[in-house]
Wavefront OBJ file of the C-alpha trace (Angstrom):
o trace
v 87.043 90.369 82.822
v 87.738 93.717 82.887
v 88.104 95.538 86.036
v 85.569 97.851 85.365
v 83.261 95.429 84.278
v 83.275 92.938 87.444
v 80.268 93.358 90.221
v 81.375 95.963 93.089
v 80.489 92.904 95.662
v 82.759 90.586 93.752
v 85.672 93.249 93.669
v 85.054 93.821 97.376
v 85.226 90.108 98.340
v 88.186 89.731 96.370
v 89.689 92.745 98.034
v 89.037 91.044 101.726
v 90.589 87.570 100.540
v 93.639 89.113 99.210
v 94.635 92.589 100.925
v 94.894 93.546 104.696
v 92.376 94.687 106.334
v 94.950 97.151 107.364
v 94.506 99.262 104.341
v 90.911 100.636 105.219
v 88.443 101.553 102.860
v 86.131 104.953 102.807
v 82.647 104.105 103.903
v 83.285 100.468 104.837
v 79.614 99.392 105.128
v 79.004 100.610 101.547
v 82.600 101.523 99.742
v 82.524 103.396 96.231
v 84.065 101.578 93.715
v 85.180 104.340 91.362
v 86.389 103.577 87.854
v 87.245 106.913 86.466
v 88.307 110.657 87.348
v 88.184 113.935 85.313
v 88.764 117.011 86.994
v 86.633 117.526 90.427
v 84.806 114.423 89.572
v 84.770 110.820 89.643
v 82.760 107.941 88.586
v 81.734 104.953 89.916
v 80.956 101.550 88.154
v 77.195 102.546 87.318
v 78.563 105.691 85.630
v 77.451 107.837 88.491
v 78.923 111.131 88.970
v 80.447 112.215 92.632
v 81.599 115.580 93.468
v 84.931 115.222 94.937
v 85.878 117.400 98.047
v 88.682 115.672 99.351
v 91.425 114.601 96.916
v 94.158 116.945 97.238
v 96.183 114.602 95.682
v 94.971 115.050 92.496
v 95.675 118.435 92.707
v 95.151 120.207 89.301
v 92.299 117.761 88.361
v 91.819 113.995 88.054
v 93.441 112.349 85.000
v 94.670 115.910 83.797
v 95.224 115.280 79.845
v 98.186 117.584 80.035
v 99.873 115.608 83.028
v 98.694 112.571 81.508
v 100.428 113.396 78.131
v 103.601 114.566 79.840
v 103.816 111.601 81.860
v 103.020 109.283 78.326
v 105.665 111.299 75.992
v 108.565 110.922 78.079
v 107.710 106.878 78.811
v 107.999 106.533 75.576
v 111.506 108.033 75.009
v 113.343 107.249 78.374
v 112.560 106.205 81.750
v 115.821 105.354 84.607
v 117.253 106.360 87.647
v 119.025 109.835 88.311
v 122.579 108.760 88.256
v 122.597 109.750 84.986
v 122.232 113.105 83.055
v 119.268 114.022 82.114
v 117.439 117.764 81.483
v 114.069 117.269 83.350
v 115.464 116.585 86.671
v 117.676 119.848 86.705
v 114.921 121.887 84.851
v 112.644 120.744 87.507
v 114.696 121.686 90.464
v 114.858 124.949 88.839
v 110.896 125.585 88.794
v 110.775 124.703 91.922
v 113.239 126.959 93.322
v 112.000 129.624 91.617
v 108.743 129.243 94.076
v 110.677 129.005 97.011
v 112.527 131.393 99.235
v 116.335 132.003 97.627
v 117.431 129.782 100.951
v 115.675 126.842 99.625
v 118.040 125.749 96.777
v 118.782 122.677 97.133
v 116.750 119.403 96.467
v 116.586 116.096 96.871
v 113.763 114.006 94.739
v 111.874 110.698 95.996
v 108.910 108.524 94.708
v 106.695 108.851 97.632
v 106.593 110.349 100.977
v 107.289 108.238 104.215
v 104.574 108.228 105.479
v 103.726 108.267 109.328
v 102.520 104.616 109.394
v 105.154 102.734 107.728
v 108.439 103.672 109.236
v 108.723 103.364 112.831
v 111.022 106.518 113.092
v 107.927 108.568 111.645
v 105.349 106.503 113.617
v 107.444 108.160 116.905
v 106.976 111.621 116.133
v 103.679 111.176 114.890
v 100.987 111.717 118.206
v 97.976 110.370 116.368
v 100.092 107.343 115.530
v 102.129 106.316 118.275
v 99.112 107.046 121.152
v 97.752 104.003 119.829
v 100.980 101.873 120.084
v 103.334 101.765 122.487
v 103.091 105.562 123.660
v 105.506 108.607 123.351
v 108.962 108.181 123.609
v 111.554 109.938 125.876
v 113.356 112.072 123.249
v 110.027 112.742 121.411
v 108.270 116.167 122.897
v 104.624 117.221 121.524
v 104.092 120.723 121.479
v 100.373 121.926 121.688
v 98.602 122.408 118.364
v 98.115 126.412 117.610
v 94.439 126.109 117.518
v 92.926 129.385 118.578
v 89.302 127.873 118.610
v 89.477 124.636 121.218
v 93.394 125.233 122.626
v 94.463 126.776 125.556
v 94.698 129.977 123.836
v 92.198 130.759 121.858
v 90.720 133.557 119.459
v 90.186 136.090 122.509
v 93.600 135.813 123.689
v 95.699 138.869 123.125
v 98.694 137.349 121.203
v 98.005 133.215 120.640
v 100.906 133.071 118.529
v 103.508 133.944 120.985
v 101.581 132.209 123.743
v 101.626 129.282 121.259
v 105.029 129.759 120.794
v 106.204 130.301 124.320
v 104.769 126.181 124.875
v 107.603 125.215 122.492
v 110.133 127.404 124.235
v 109.164 125.772 127.293
v 109.544 122.080 125.525
v 113.293 123.576 124.592
v 114.223 124.483 128.121
v 112.747 121.188 129.606
v 114.559 118.907 127.354
v 117.600 120.806 127.678
v 117.388 120.820 131.769
v 117.631 116.692 131.052
v 120.967 117.142 129.046
v 119.091 116.668 125.690
v 120.014 119.111 122.432
v 117.415 120.040 120.021
v 117.450 118.041 116.580
v 114.546 119.574 114.811
v 110.913 120.847 115.054
v 108.405 119.354 112.802
v 105.388 120.795 111.596
v 102.588 120.759 108.804
v 102.229 124.222 107.922
v 98.922 124.110 108.727
v 98.029 120.771 110.634
v 95.265 118.912 108.434
v 94.887 115.959 110.745
v 94.832 118.026 113.441
v 91.354 119.115 112.656
v 92.385 121.596 109.287
v 94.117 124.373 111.643
v 95.162 127.961 111.122
v 98.136 129.042 112.892
v 98.058 132.383 113.901
v 100.342 134.903 112.207
v 103.878 134.812 113.184
v 103.546 131.366 115.149
v 106.025 129.555 113.194
v 108.630 132.538 113.107
v 108.943 132.632 116.880
v 109.388 129.073 117.206
v 111.949 128.857 114.635
v 113.716 131.355 116.972
v 113.481 128.870 119.621
v 114.585 126.291 117.633
v 117.386 127.894 116.168
v 118.633 129.194 119.407
v 119.073 125.423 120.428
v 120.919 124.584 117.248
v 117.737 122.513 115.583
v 116.462 122.913 112.222
v 112.535 123.587 111.459
v 110.635 121.726 109.094
v 108.266 122.375 107.309
v 105.493 119.700 105.835
v 103.422 121.198 102.823
v 102.653 117.882 101.667
v 98.585 118.570 102.244
v 98.901 122.152 101.491
v 101.765 123.405 99.084
v 101.942 124.052 95.514
v 99.151 127.061 95.546
v 96.181 125.297 97.125
v 96.027 128.345 100.386
v 95.587 130.644 97.315
v 97.385 133.672 99.040
v 100.621 132.100 98.284
v 102.085 129.283 96.499
v 103.414 127.568 100.022
v 101.523 127.858 103.086
v 104.517 128.653 105.303
v 104.659 131.866 103.230
v 101.238 133.075 105.362
v 103.480 133.427 108.076
v 105.003 136.435 106.679
v 108.734 137.179 104.780
v 110.926 136.516 107.690
v 110.154 133.077 108.420
v 111.926 130.491 105.954
v 111.865 126.636 107.213
v 115.603 124.587 106.853
v 114.067 122.101 105.479
v 110.182 121.860 103.094
v 108.701 118.238 102.450
v 106.612 118.060 98.943
v 104.265 115.358 98.302
v 100.780 113.809 97.159
v 100.065 117.214 94.919
v 103.189 117.569 93.710
v 102.810 114.606 91.037
v 98.941 115.085 90.543
v 98.747 111.693 91.646
v 102.199 110.189 90.355
v 104.430 108.533 92.803
v 106.894 111.756 93.425
v 107.885 113.699 96.517
v 110.748 116.102 97.097
v 112.394 117.626 100.097
v 114.147 121.542 99.618
v 116.846 122.622 102.138
v 119.620 125.043 102.212
v 122.838 124.896 101.482
v 124.019 124.458 104.729
v 121.753 121.589 105.441
v 122.837 119.520 102.381
v 126.709 120.515 103.053
v 126.003 119.061 106.735
v 124.740 115.452 105.504
v 127.063 115.486 102.294
v 129.690 116.149 105.246
v 128.723 112.580 106.930
v 129.896 110.746 103.462
v 126.322 108.936 103.193
v 125.126 108.971 99.636
v 122.141 109.875 98.895
v 120.348 107.444 96.060
v 116.143 106.998 95.327
v 115.734 104.233 92.264
v 112.711 106.306 91.348
v 112.988 109.598 92.839
v 113.655 112.327 90.027
v 113.176 109.984 87.133
v 112.819 111.795 83.699
v 108.716 110.395 83.946
v 108.211 111.652 87.505
v 110.070 115.074 86.626
v 108.522 115.758 83.789
v 104.981 114.793 85.167
v 105.974 117.642 87.924
v 106.544 120.323 85.277
v 103.557 119.692 83.714
v 101.548 120.319 87.159
v 103.587 123.585 87.181
v 102.505 124.112 84.239
v 98.732 123.571 84.488
v 98.906 125.386 87.643
v 100.133 128.515 85.679
v 98.147 128.255 82.824
v 95.034 127.863 84.554
v 95.518 130.309 87.556
v 94.962 127.742 89.595
v 95.980 129.555 92.904
v 94.117 132.680 91.868
v 91.115 130.191 91.299
v 91.917 128.585 94.731
v 91.675 132.342 96.447
v 88.270 133.038 94.801
v 86.479 130.010 94.759
v 87.846 129.235 98.594
v 86.502 132.727 99.857
v 83.522 132.312 98.435
v 83.390 128.563 99.793
v 84.264 130.143 103.334
v 81.412 132.683 102.555
v 78.576 130.032 102.226
v 80.154 128.312 104.691
v 80.009 131.140 107.332
v 76.168 131.357 106.364
v 75.711 127.730 107.876
v 77.524 128.889 111.072
v 75.173 131.521 111.506
v 72.245 129.574 110.764
v 73.025 125.872 112.376
v 74.033 125.705 116.080
v 76.292 122.718 115.593
v 78.572 124.616 113.243
v 80.724 125.595 115.600
v 83.815 126.881 113.442
v 84.510 127.732 109.799
v 88.227 128.276 109.269
v 90.587 128.178 105.872
v 92.125 129.863 103.464
v 92.192 128.888 99.783
v 90.718 125.407 99.280
v 91.924 124.085 102.349
v 88.969 124.887 104.975
v 87.875 123.310 107.999
v 84.289 122.753 109.348
v 84.127 122.324 113.109
v 80.707 120.501 114.598
v 79.929 120.705 118.322
v 77.499 119.724 120.636
v 77.355 122.733 122.646
v 78.407 126.282 121.830
v 80.145 126.672 125.861
v 81.937 123.623 125.820
v 82.895 123.424 122.257
v 82.439 119.213 122.593
v 83.088 117.141 119.225
v 80.037 116.201 117.650
v 81.746 113.040 116.579
v 78.645 110.830 115.952
v 76.688 113.836 113.868
v 79.764 114.702 111.907
v 79.799 110.932 111.072
v 76.091 110.927 109.832
v 76.352 113.980 107.899
v 79.838 112.415 105.723
v 77.372 109.424 105.200
v 74.619 111.382 104.041
v 76.887 113.275 101.705
v 77.880 110.504 100.474
v 74.527 109.633 99.567
v 74.146 112.471 97.635
v 77.689 111.901 95.410
v 79.593 114.140 97.420
v 82.645 112.941 98.877
v 83.822 114.574 101.950
v 85.912 113.693 105.405
v 86.066 114.220 108.984
v 89.469 114.420 110.611
v 90.600 116.381 113.682
v 91.507 114.678 117.589
v 87.261 114.544 117.645
v 86.731 113.247 114.263
v 83.945 115.883 114.007
v 85.783 118.379 111.655
v 84.585 118.415 107.520
v 87.729 118.994 105.810
v 87.503 120.497 102.500
v 90.695 119.910 100.392
v 88.996 119.414 96.500
v 91.062 119.205 93.204
v 92.008 122.955 92.544
v 89.722 122.977 89.518
v 87.111 122.932 92.200
v 84.237 125.601 91.131
v 81.628 128.173 92.277
v 78.968 126.380 91.277
v 80.457 122.857 92.494
v 80.779 124.937 96.112
v 77.368 126.561 96.068
v 75.667 123.183 95.557
v 77.744 121.324 97.910
v 76.763 123.811 100.850
v 73.379 123.757 99.667
v 73.326 119.933 100.349
v 75.277 120.400 103.594
v 72.105 122.989 104.724
v 69.732 120.767 103.799
v 71.266 117.671 105.969
v 72.265 120.080 108.757
v 67.814 120.779 108.705
v 67.014 117.251 108.298
v 69.433 116.256 110.914
v 68.583 118.981 113.427
v 64.828 118.861 113.336
v 65.476 114.635 113.847
v 67.567 115.421 116.781
v 64.530 118.086 118.502
v 62.255 114.751 117.820
v 64.756 112.804 120.182
v 65.459 110.273 117.655
v 68.891 108.850 117.203
v 70.697 109.208 114.339
v 71.487 105.926 112.496
v 74.049 105.709 109.916
v 72.723 103.912 106.809
v 74.909 101.849 105.250
l 1 2 3 4 5 6 7 8 9 10 11 12 13 14 15 16 17 18 19 20 21 22 23 24 25 26 27 28 29 30 31 32 33 34 35 36 37 38 39 40 41 42 43 44 45 46 47 48 49 50 51 52 53 54 55 56 57 58 59 60 61 62 63 64 65 66 67 68 69 70 71 72 73 74 75 76 77 78 79 80 81 82 83 84 85 86 87 88 89 90 91 92 93 94 95 96 97 98 99 100 101 102 103 104 105 106 107 108 109 110 111 112 113 114 115 116 117 118 119 120 121 122 123 124 125 126 127 128 129 130 131 132 133 134 135 136 137 138 139 140 141 142 143 144 145 146 147 148 149 150 151 152 153 154 155 156 157 158 159 160 161 162 163 164 165 166 167 168 169 170 171 172 173 174 175 176 177 178 179 180 181 182 183 184 185 186 187 188 189 190 191 192 193 194 195 196 197 198 199 200 201 202 203 204 205 206 207 208 209 210 211 212 213 214 215 216 217 218 219 220 221 222 223 224 225 226 227 228 229 230 231 232 233 234 235 236 237 238 239 240 241 242 243 244 245 246 247 248 249 250 251 252 253 254 255 256 257 258 259 260 261 262 263 264 265 266 267 268 269 270 271 272 273 274 275 276 277 278 279 280 281 282 283 284 285 286 287 288 289 290 291 292 293 294 295 296 297 298 299 300 301 302 303 304 305 306 307 308 309 310 311 312 313 314 315 316 317 318 319 320 321 322 323 324 325 326 327 328 329 330 331 332 333 334 335 336 337 338 339 340 341 342 343 344 345 346 347 348 349 350 351 352 353 354 355 356 357 358 359 360 361 362 363 364 365 366 367 368 369 370 371 372 373 374 375 376 377 378 379 380 381 382 383 384 385 386 387 388 389 390 391 392 393 394 395 396 397 398 399 400 401 402 403 404 405 406 407 408 409 410 411 412 413 414 415 416 417 418 419 420 421 422 423 424 425
């Protein structure tokens, strides 16, 4: 039986029998079975079309024909590891270098990012993971999120960038007083799981000063937000100004439009320090000809379809529409973002900015009923996160916000009549 002709219930039963329950589904009470994708749209087994507002992995659009063609054509000729000379890997490294500040000129290719939950070394430095497990290790130091909406230094602070950077400075000093050295400062350029946070301009530059003075490195994670998503720049860390250049930049997800490829870019100094250890870096699939052909095709599409500029214009329009919702609906506490990276922070009350967690879950479920796929994040699971494929259109934005408006209006009426919100399966 073809997979796309199997009944959804049968597919779900097989998954429950054969896969671990730790491999979670979206909408577990009524999961969506997706069998086809195109651009910013996904289609279920009945042919129902969904607008995808969250899949930043399909960066230039689901199943983009030029990316699919590049993979197919190269796969017909050769696919092997990077211990052989091949033009694709050097061509790709050169193309990536042209998008980055000059110091970031050495590249290591991988087949995937090392995700937070897969390695103990990364679980240990991922607060949203270790807080549910063994707790924080003594050698890990967590700085406050530079969140100017509900963090300790908010939008009315005269210099939130300096204030949040000073928190890092204090952590460094505290660690040094205990006889510890600083290895690195890890941060998403725009924290996503933290709630679609936009750090205040100048924050990372000041952090880098404190970290470098202590002998550490600054690692900018661009896996969620790189490759033109922020609109104004190709890389999100560039929003902090020309004087800020990370020592290491990590790339994944959108880099291959769904193909398993990832990359680390760094400086000559960092690369030479690693080489001096005598340890060889090798990844069986990292930098193979097919993956590099896919990566090159993604860059081609971004350029030919002017998707960075598109993200800026559509993102500005979407921000404007969502800001109108903030003026209309008290539950919308904050709308923040840049390009096609936007968060809508839902709250219970304006004074305390208490996360509206249950209400957010309800909104996400109702949107799914209307064939719009969106999800929530943040410590309170109350931030609607928009990270759609870069081809997401003005019409898509207008339609999605209109549906969101209807849902919020209906929810407010229910709350006024003291009805309990119930998430339909």
